[in-house]
C-alpha positions as CSV (number, residue, x, y, z in Angstrom):
1,X,-2.5,15.9,13.7
2,X,0.4,14.9,16.0
3,X,1.8,17.2,18.7
4,X,4.7,17.1,20.8
5,X,6.0,19.1,24.0
6,X,8.6,21.8,23.7
7,X,9.9,24.1,26.2
8,X,8.1,27.5,26.7
9,X,7.0,29.9,29.5
10,X,4.8,27.3,31.1
11,X,7.1,24.4,30.6
12,X,5.7,23.2,27.4
13,X,4.0,24.5,24.1
14,X,2.1,22.5,21.7
15,X,3.6,22.6,18.2
16,X,2.2,20.9,15.1
17,X,4.5,18.3,13.7
18,X,4.6,18.0,10.0
19,X,3.6,14.5,8.8
20,X,4.6,12.5,5.8
21,X,3.7,13.4,2.3
22,X,0.6,11.8,0.6
23,X,1.7,8.7,-1.4
24,X,1.0,8.8,-5.1
25,X,-1.8,6.6,-6.2
26,X,-0.9,3.1,-7.5
27,X,-0.9,2.8,-11.3
28,X,-3.5,0.1,-11.4
29,X,-6.4,-1.2,-9.3
30,X,-5.1,-4.9,-9.0
31,X,-3.0,-4.3,-5.9
32,X,-4.6,-6.2,-2.9
33,X,-1.9,-5.8,-0.2
34,X,0.7,-3.3,0.7
35,X,3.5,-4.1,3.0
36,X,7.2,-3.8,3.5
37,X,9.8,-6.1,1.9
38,X,13.5,-5.6,2.7
39,X,12.8,-2.1,4.1
40,X,10.9,-1.0,1.1
41,X,7.1,-0.3,0.6
42,X,5.6,-2.9,-1.7
43,X,2.3,-3.4,-3.2
44,X,1.2,-6.9,-4.2
45,X,-1.6,-7.7,-6.7
46,X,-1.2,-8.9,-10.4
47,X,2.1,-7.2,-10.4
48,X,4.6,-6.4,-7.6
49,X,5.1,-2.8,-7.2
50,X,7.9,-1.0,-5.2
51,X,7.6,2.5,-4.0
52,X,10.7,4.8,-4.9
53,X,11.2,7.6,-2.4
54,X,13.6,9.5,-4.8
55,X,11.1,9.8,-7.7
56,X,7.9,9.6,-5.5
57,X,6.6,6.9,-7.8
58,X,5.6,3.3,-7.9
59,X,7.9,1.0,-10.0
60,X,6.6,-2.2,-11.4
61,X,9.0,-5.0,-10.4
62,X,7.2,-7.8,-12.5
63,X,4.2,-10.0,-12.7
64,X,3.3,-12.0,-9.6
65,X,2.8,-15.6,-10.7
66,X,0.7,-17.6,-8.1
67,X,1.4,-21.2,-7.3
68,X,-0.6,-24.0,-5.6
69,X,1.3,-26.6,-3.7
70,X,0.2,-30.0,-2.5
71,X,2.4,-31.4,0.1
72,X,2.8,-34.5,2.0
73,X,5.3,-35.3,5.0
74,X,8.2,-37.5,4.0
75,X,8.6,-38.7,7.6
76,X,6.8,-37.9,10.8
77,X,8.6,-38.9,14.1
78,X,10.5,-37.5,17.0
79,X,14.0,-38.1,15.6
80,X,16.3,-35.4,14.4
81,X,16.4,-35.4,10.7
82,X,19.9,-34.3,9.6
83,X,20.5,-35.3,6.0
84,X,18.9,-33.5,3.1
85,X,18.6,-34.2,-0.6
86,X,17.0,-32.3,-3.4
87,X,16.5,-32.5,-7.1
88,X,15.9,-29.9,-9.7
89,X,13.9,-30.8,-12.8
90,X,14.4,-29.5,-16.5
91,X,11.7,-26.8,-15.9
92,X,13.2,-25.6,-12.7
93,X,11.0,-27.2,-10.3
94,X,12.8,-28.2,-7.1
95,X,12.1,-31.2,-4.8
96,X,13.6,-31.5,-1.3
97,X,13.8,-34.6,0.9
98,X,15.0,-35.0,4.4
99,X,16.4,-38.2,5.9
């Protein structure tokens, strides 16, 4: 319960502040994290779910496809690297290089 001060005969009264409504349950049990993304409440698991305040429901925004990356530095020195290059393969993978 949250309370706040409001004017009264003794200078203040305690008054109950109405809280937020309880969120509806997630549609599945695979969600492991709940966070915000672009100002929206988002649940992340096998699927990405976004909460809709208007309909008070969770909307499935698609399947989460995990990736594993192995990376190596192209160059490691104290010089400022200013030129960049990239290539995109036929399957949509993108590789970046900095000179």
